[in-house]
C-alpha positions as CSV (number, residue, x, y, z in Angstrom):
1,M,-59.9,10.3,-16.6
2,D,-56.7,9.4,-17.6
3,I,-55.0,11.8,-14.8
4,L,-50.8,9.9,-16.1
5,H,-51.6,11.8,-19.9
6,F,-52.6,14.7,-18.9
7,K,-49.5,15.3,-16.2
8,Q,-47.1,14.2,-19.1
9,F,-48.0,16.8,-21.7
10,L,-48.4,19.1,-19.4
11,L,-44.6,18.7,-18.0
12,T,-44.0,18.6,-21.6
13,K,-45.5,22.1,-22.5
14,Q,-44.0,23.1,-19.3
15,K,-39.7,22.0,-19.9
16,H,-41.5,23.2,-23.5
17,L,-42.2,26.9,-22.1
18,K,-39.2,26.7,-20.3
19,S,-36.5,25.9,-23.6
20,E,-38.3,29.0,-25.6
21,E,-37.6,31.0,-21.6
22,A,-33.7,30.4,-22.3
23,R,-33.5,31.4,-25.7
24,G,-35.8,34.5,-25.6
25,Q,-33.6,35.9,-23.1
26,E,-30.5,37.9,-25.5
27,A,-34.4,39.4,-27.2
28,S,-35.2,41.2,-24.5
29,E,-31.7,42.3,-23.3
30,I,-32.3,46.8,-22.9
31,V,-32.3,47.9,-26.5
32,E,-28.5,50.9,-26.8
33,L,-29.7,54.2,-27.1
34,D,-27.0,56.0,-28.7
35,Q,-27.7,56.8,-32.0
36,S,-23.6,56.8,-33.0
37,K,-23.0,52.7,-33.3
38,V,-26.8,52.6,-34.6
39,G,-28.9,53.7,-36.6
40,R,-32.6,56.1,-35.3
41,L,-34.5,52.7,-37.8
42,S,-32.6,50.1,-36.7
43,R,-32.8,51.9,-32.9
44,M,-36.9,51.1,-33.2
45,D,-37.2,48.7,-34.7
46,A,-34.8,47.1,-31.3
47,L,-37.4,48.3,-29.9
48,Q,-40.0,46.7,-30.9
49,S,-38.7,43.8,-30.9
50,Q,-37.9,44.3,-27.4
51,A,-41.3,45.1,-26.5
52,M,-42.9,42.6,-28.5
53,S,-40.3,40.0,-26.4
54,L,-41.3,41.0,-23.3
55,E,-44.9,40.6,-23.7
56,A,-43.7,37.0,-25.1
57,K,-41.9,35.9,-21.9
58,R,-45.0,37.1,-19.4
59,R,-47.3,35.5,-21.7
60,R,-44.3,32.0,-21.4
61,Q,-44.7,33.7,-17.4
62,L,-48.3,32.6,-16.8
63,E,-48.7,29.9,-18.9
64,L,-45.5,28.1,-16.6
65,T,-47.9,29.6,-13.6
66,K,-51.4,27.9,-14.6
67,I,-49.0,24.5,-15.5
68,K,-47.8,24.7,-11.8
69,S,-51.5,25.1,-10.3
70,A,-52.0,22.2,-12.6
71,L,-49.8,19.6,-11.4
72,L,-50.3,21.1,-8.1
73,R,-53.9,20.3,-8.5
74,I,-52.6,16.4,-9.7
75,E,-50.6,16.0,-6.6
76,N,-53.8,16.6,-4.4
77,E,-56.1,14.5,-6.3
78,E,-57.7,18.1,-7.2
79,F,-56.9,17.9,-10.8
80,G,-60.2,17.6,-13.4
81,Y,-62.3,19.8,-10.7
82,C,-64.3,22.5,-11.2
83,I,-62.8,25.5,-9.0
84,Q,-66.0,27.3,-8.5
85,C,-68.6,23.8,-8.0
86,D,-66.3,21.4,-7.5
87,E,-68.1,19.8,-10.8
88,E,-66.4,17.7,-13.0
89,I,-65.0,19.3,-15.6
90,A,-65.2,17.5,-19.5
91,E,-62.4,15.7,-20.5
92,K,-62.3,16.9,-23.7
93,R,-62.1,20.7,-22.5
94,L,-59.0,19.6,-20.0
95,E,-57.6,17.8,-23.9
96,I,-57.5,21.8,-25.6
97,D,-56.6,23.2,-22.2
98,P,-55.3,21.2,-19.4
99,A,-54.2,23.9,-16.8
100,A,-58.6,24.5,-17.4
101,T,-59.4,25.5,-13.1
102,L,-63.4,26.5,-14.5
103,C,-66.1,23.7,-16.0
104,I,-67.8,25.5,-19.0
105,N,-71.3,26.4,-17.1
106,C,-68.7,28.7,-14.5
107,A,-66.1,30.0,-16.9
108,S,-69.5,30.9,-19.4
109,N,-70.4,32.5,-16.0
110,Q,-67.4,34.6,-15.8
111,E,-67.6,36.2,-18.8
112,N,-71.3,37.5,-18.3
């Protein structure tokens, strides 16, 4: 398994998510509720945009946490092994999600 490939992929993804975070900051700012400044429909649109932005931020934070954890597993030479059964995680699975912590069998068992 090419650990360096996965590390580079994770670092690139981390950098991309952090730049998205910086751009998304403005959209999640508090919406002005003063009706004399903004109409009711505009406020509703702004509140909806704010809620969507906050959810996107939550998802980015979750993904960044998973990436940080995967990078730590690489440093500790534990990357690519299931945290539940300690078996190797299939390389194809890691290609799809390099932050995966469970092999396909353990992941399937957790869903049931």
